Each structure stands twice: as structure tokens, then as C-alpha cells.
Phi, psi and omega in degrees: 000139183286132178276114184258010187296334179295338182261003175302149178234162178251124179247130184258157178301140179258003177240160180222148178216153179277141172299159179306129179189159176288123183261103180084190185268139176261340188259342185306322180282359186244016174224165172288141183233140177216150179264137184226164171225161174096175183284346175199157180218147179251107183284345184203138167263134187250119178261127185277185187275133175229165181237138174286144184255148178278131176273123183246003181219181177264134175056044178280153177297147175286145173238134179288143180284345185042058185299122180293144180229137179223172181218140179251145188233147170236148184234138187289143169235142191250125182237131182232160181211141172200154175204150183249140175251099181284148179299334177297318178298314183300321182290340183242017180236132182286323182262147178284122184273356186297312179298313178298326177293321178297317175300316179298322184292311184290330176295314180298317181293321176301318172301324179297324179295314179294324179296324179290322175297313181301320178298319187284344178307310188239001181284168172296138179254151178266125182227183177097172184301322180241012184076023183275358183252137177257129179245112183281158175285128188277148180292341180291346179261021185239138172254124185296155182290318181059024177073007177233168178279202181287129183230164171308315183297322180292323176300314181297318180295322176296316182293321177302320178295320180295318181296318179296328180278001179063036168295137182283085184293335180290329188237355183242105182305136178253131186232157175221131177258129181231151169262182185298326183290311183288328174299315178301318179301317181295324180296339180277353179275128179297333180291334179282313189270343181295134174302334176300334181258346191251075180215190180081189182265006172232084187293152176295315187249138174227110184051041178080003180251128177289121181254327186199138178198141184051031182078012183251131174272130180255139179237127180272126175208135186268006188254014177295145184270168181253153166236099190068235177266003186254135178284139181263101182262120178271136165237124195206159170279138181309317182290355182275351180232139181234136174248116176265132180244118172271324178210119184284173180306123180224145179231157178208149174231127178197169183283142174263092187288351179272359182242152179299134182081002181045058181298154180280143180235130173263125182228159178203155179205161170207145178234119190216161173200133180240159177204156166289143173268340181196127183299322187289354179261002180232134179237133173262119177253112179279131182228124179300145181217117183265000000 
């Protein structure tokens, strides 16, 4: 029999796909967003609480309320991405890598947006006329872990804090960011799965994913940070978080003329900065995670 092994050929895939990853930002649409310029930006001037006085006599002198005024600041952070497609690679690859690399670039930059928002949930915020004051996240806005994951009782406790702070729940969307572990913990709560709680035109569950409960909208993201062994789950009013954009996600493909063969380079960048606008609009729920 004739041996044809010398004529065997190797055939490579002509399609390409990204490995499993979060593609783009999941949180950008769930915070306040503003476009900024300069080395820092103030997204909001904050006027404090005052009380009206009762007038008890005739023609009494006026007294100024001396309304307290503060200012919240965001500062830009610069994120870049690049990869090179050498002509040597193009000659030996059946599929065109440019489009997958652009997708990888935009996905990476989108995840950086979420990382910046997540960082700002509980980080020190910059306040004052010129941003010279540091405002820490207060312990009074925290729900303790208690050795368990995210529960119905913790949701109630977080909402109670927001209500006590007089957050406008009727007009300011309340959101909760959960990862897979804490989402699964909620699925084990009878209050979530019971038909007694799962009715009306805004169901709790949609194809097995918790979308809304107790007036709270749930957003899934696997990038939440840890505090020791506890996951830091934010429950917040949308107006309580601000994403500043100095330069939005942008990509480019062009030749690298400083390299042999002028290979193509895919580049991308985004310039962003996030901050809390008000501590009382954000609650940190610590959740045990095994």
C-alpha cells in the first residue's frame, strides 16, 4: 500500500473567538456619567441641611441660615491597551486577527471602567473647594457580614439605611451589584423563590437570574473586591455614584513604522475617574464567601 503520510496537511481554524470574559462595562449605565476636562473635575456642588426658624415676634431681625456648601471631586486615570500583528503572523494565519483584537481591546477597557467604579464605592473621596479634603467611607453605612453571604435580611438592612438617610427611593433607582456566589446565596432565600414574593409586572426572577427585589435592581459583575474573606457588595442610589469621562473608549489600527516590516498595531485607551457623590447614598454589605 502506498504511504501518503508525506502528503498530509495541517488545516487551521478560519474563525476566531474571544475566550470567556466580561465584554465591556456592566456598571457604566448604572451610575451618573459626565464628560470632563482638566486635571480634576467637580461633578456636583453639595448644599447641606438647614432648618427653618419659627418667628415669634413682630419685626424681628433676619438671621442667615448659613447653608453649608461642599464640593465633590473626580480625577482622571489613564488606561491603555496595545498589541502588534506582525506580517509574519498574517502570512501564517488563516483568520484575520484584527477584529478579535479590537474586541479584546474594547472589552479590556470596559472592564477597567467597572474596576474604577467599584474602587470608588468605598474608597476615600476628595472634597472641599479645591479637593484638598479626604472623606472616608463611614462605618455607619455598612452592614456586617455575620458569617453569612447575601441574605434577605441584609437587603432589608441596607434599604433601611438608605430610607433613614432620606434617599428618594421613588425617583432615584436603587441598585445592588452581585457576583455569582452572592447571587447563588440569594437564590437560597425563601423570600426570593417563593411565589408569594414573585408576582406583578416586575418579576423577581427572569430565566433564573434575579433582576429585582424589594425595589432593588440587581446587576451581575464578577469584579467585586474582598475585605479579608468577605465580599464587598454595594447597594446604592444611582445618583450616589459618578463616572467622569475625560476621553471615552477609543481604538485605532495602524502601522508601526519604527519596527521591521511595519507591522500593524491595535491600540486603545480610555481616561476616566469615579467618585461617590454622597456617602449616605451608598451602603457596603459585607458577605462571607467560602
